C-alpha positions in Angstrom: -11.1 -1.7 -72.9 -11.2 -5.1 -70.7 -11.4 -5.9 -67.0 -9.8 -8.3 -64.8 -11.9 -9.5 -62.1 -10.4 -11.2 -58.7 -10.9 -14.5 -57.7 -11.3 -15.1 -53.7 -8.9 -17.0 -52.1 -9.3 -20.4 -51.1 -8.4 -21.7 -48.2 -5.7 -23.9 -49.3 -4.2 -20.6 -50.3 -4.6 -18.7 -47.4 -2.3 -21.8 -45.8 -0.1 -21.6 -48.7 0.6 -18.0 -48.1 1.0 -18.5 -44.0 3.8 -21.0 -45.0 5.8 -18.8 -47.1 5.8 -16.1 -44.1 9.2 -15.6 -43.5 11.1 -17.1 -40.7 11.8 -13.7 -38.8 8.3 -13.6 -37.8 7.3 -17.0 -37.3 10.4 -17.3 -35.1 9.3 -14.6 -32.6 5.4 -15.8 -32.8 6.1 -19.1 -31.9 8.4 -18.1 -28.7 5.6 -15.6 -27.2 2.9 -18.5 -27.4 5.7 -21.1 -25.8 6.0 -18.4 -22.8 2.5 -17.8 -22.4 2.2 -22.0 -22.2 4.9 -21.9 -19.7 3.1 -19.2 -17.5 -0.5 -20.6 -17.7 1.5 -23.9 -16.5 3.0 -22.4 -13.7 0.3 -20.9 -12.2 -1.8 -23.9 -12.4 1.0 -25.9 -10.9 1.1 -28.5 -13.9 5.1 -28.2 -14.1 6.5 -28.6 -10.8 10.3 -26.2 -10.2 9.1 -23.1 -12.2 8.9 -20.7 -9.2 12.0 -21.3 -9.3 12.8 -20.9 -12.5 10.7 -17.7 -12.8 11.3 -16.7 -9.1 10.2 -13.3 -7.9 12.7 -10.6 -6.5 11.9 -8.2 -3.9 13.3 -4.5 -3.4 12.8 -2.1 -1.2 12.4 1.7 -3.0 10.9 3.1 -0.1 11.8 6.8 0.6 12.9 8.2 4.0 10.2 8.3 6.6 8.6 11.7 6.9 7.9 13.4 10.3 4.3 15.1 10.2 4.1 16.0 14.1 5.5 15.5 17.8 3.7 15.4 20.9 4.8 15.0 24.4 3.3 11.4 26.1 1.5 12.6 29.5 0.1 9.4 30.2 1.0 5.9 31.9 -0.1 2.7 30.9 -1.4 0.9 32.7 -2.2 -2.5 31.2 -1.4 -4.6 27.7 -3.4 -7.7 26.8 -2.7 -9.4 23.3 -5.6 -11.2 21.6 -6.1 -12.9 18.6 -9.5 -13.4 16.6 -10.5 -14.9 13.5 -12.3 -12.6 11.2 -14.4 -14.4 8.7 -15.3 -11.6 6.2 -18.1 -12.9 3.1 -19.6 -10.3 0.9 -21.9 -11.4 -1.7 -23.3 -10.1 -4.9 -27.4 -10.0 -5.3 -29.1 -11.9 -7.3 -25.5 -13.4 -8.2 -24.1 -16.9 -7.1 -21.1 -16.3 -5.1 -19.2 -18.3 -8.3 -19.8 -15.8 -10.0 -19.6 -12.6 -7.9 -18.7 -12.7 -4.1 -15.1 -13.1 -1.8 -15.0 -14.7 1.3 -11.8 -13.7 3.8 -11.0 -16.3 6.3 -7.8 -14.3 8.3 -6.6 -14.7 11.6 -5.5 -11.4 13.6 -3.3 -11.3 16.5 -2.5 -7.8 17.6 -2.6 -6.0 21.4 -4.5 -3.1 23.2 -3.7 -1.5 26.0 -5.0 1.0 29.0 -3.6 4.0 29.8 -4.3 6.6 32.7 -3.5 10.2 31.7 -1.9 12.7 33.6 -1.0 15.2 32.1 -4.3 17.3 32.8 -4.3 17.2 36.0 -4.7 20.6 37.9 -4.0 22.1 41.6 -7.4 20.7 42.6 -6.9 17.2 41.4 -3.2 17.2 44.0 -4.0 17.3 47.7 -1.5 17.2 49.9 -1.8 18.0 53.9 0.4 21.0 56.2 2.6 18.1 57.4 3.5 16.7 53.7 2.2 13.0 55.4 -1.2 12.3 53.4 -1.4 12.6 49.7 -4.8 12.6 48.1 -4.9 12.3 44.3 -8.0 12.9 41.5 -7.0 11.4 38.7 -9.7 10.2 35.0 -10.1 7.1 34.8 -8.8 4.5 32.6 -9.3 5.0 28.7 -8.7 2.0 26.2 -6.1 2.4 23.4 -6.8 1.8 19.9 -5.7 -1.6 19.5 -3.2 -3.0 16.9 -2.4 -5.7 14.5 0.9 -7.2 14.8 2.0 -8.3 10.8 4.2 -10.9 11.7 1.5 -12.7 13.7 -1.6 -12.7 11.5 -2.1 -14.3 8.4 -4.8 -15.1 5.6 -5.9 -18.8 6.0 -8.4 -19.1 2.8 -9.7 -16.2 0.2 -12.7 -17.5 -2.0 -13.2 -15.4 -5.1 -16.1 -15.4 -7.7 -15.2 -15.6 -11.3 -15.6 -11.9 -11.6 -13.3 -10.5 -9.2 -11.4 -13.2 -9.9 -10.6 -11.8 -13.7 -10.9 -8.0 -11.6 -7.9 -8.7 -9.9 -6.0 -9.6 -12.8 -6.1 -5.6 -13.9 -6.4 -4.6 -10.5 -5.3 -4.5 -7.1 -7.9 -4.5 -4.2 -6.2 -3.2 -1.2 -9.8 -2.0 0.3 -10.5 -5.9 0.5 -7.0 -6.5 2.9 -8.2 -3.1 4.9 -11.4 -3.8 5.4 -10.2 -7.2 7.5 -7.6 -5.4 9.0 -10.2 -2.9 10.0 -12.7 -5.7 11.4 -9.6 -7.2 13.1 -9.1 -4.3 15.4 -12.4 -3.6 16.2 -13.2 -7.1 17.6 -9.6 -6.9 19.5 -10.8 -3.6 21.0 -14.1 -5.1 21.8 -12.2 -8.3 23.8 -10.3 -5.8 25.4 -13.4 -3.9 26.6 -14.8 -7.5 28.1 -11.6 -8.1 29.5 -11.6 -5.4 32.3 -8.0 -4.3 30.9 -9.6 -0.6 32.1 -9.5 -1.7 35.8 -6.5 -3.7 35.7 -4.8 -0.1 34.2 -6.3 2.0 37.3 -5.3 -0.6 40.1 -1.4 -0.6 38.8 -1.5 2.9 38.4 -3.0 3.2 41.8 0.0 1.0 43.4 2.9 3.0 41.2 1.2 6.1 42.5 1.4 5.2 46.0 5.0 2.9 45.9 6.3 6.2 44.7 4.6 8.9 47.2 5.4 6.6 50.0 9.4 6.6 48.4 9.2 10.3 48.8 8.2 10.5 52.8 4.5 10.6 52.4 2.8 7.7 54.9 -0.9 7.8 53.9 -1.7 8.0 49.8 -5.1 7.7 48.7 -5.9 7.6 44.4 -9.5 8.0 43.5 -10.5 8.1 39.7 -13.6 10.3 39.0 
């Protein structure tokens, strides 16, 4: 019985086998490779006009809003202010340079903050009227600040620097936590600015003027508003 030994294929034989691949295998592979090269060139801005060729289309498939709760508003908004803050948020990794791991976001946030006086919880002792109904005294709680809100139409990201590992991670997953951290920080800074700008004192003055005008039109000659 004789045995036949199989000789190892030389590199030249492998090249000849590749050349003998049918066209219906070579053509799809060539098309896929061409598409990859075009997309990479578009990402690197090497070929102008590719953004128009592979333009994205936005479709809003959001479902209807669901009502969770209702509440009656019993507060008077006495003052509101518009604010703008530049948020510079940087996150570094220990023992790694910024070029490898780390992010820095420069975000311009525009928003509003308001101050109000709560009128819904007033009791009978908070409103005193004399027998002749010519004098009225109101004791109100001090004005409070409402939570600041960000206007997305007037807020924008100036720059966002990311390390190599962060860029690779963004290719596979989104990072909504990073945007949320910037928005929370912007709301905090706007709220602090509202405190320092005397918004609550202005709300109390405007509330006092509103109540004095209202009660005077009802026939009261003397109106006193105090904040406890």
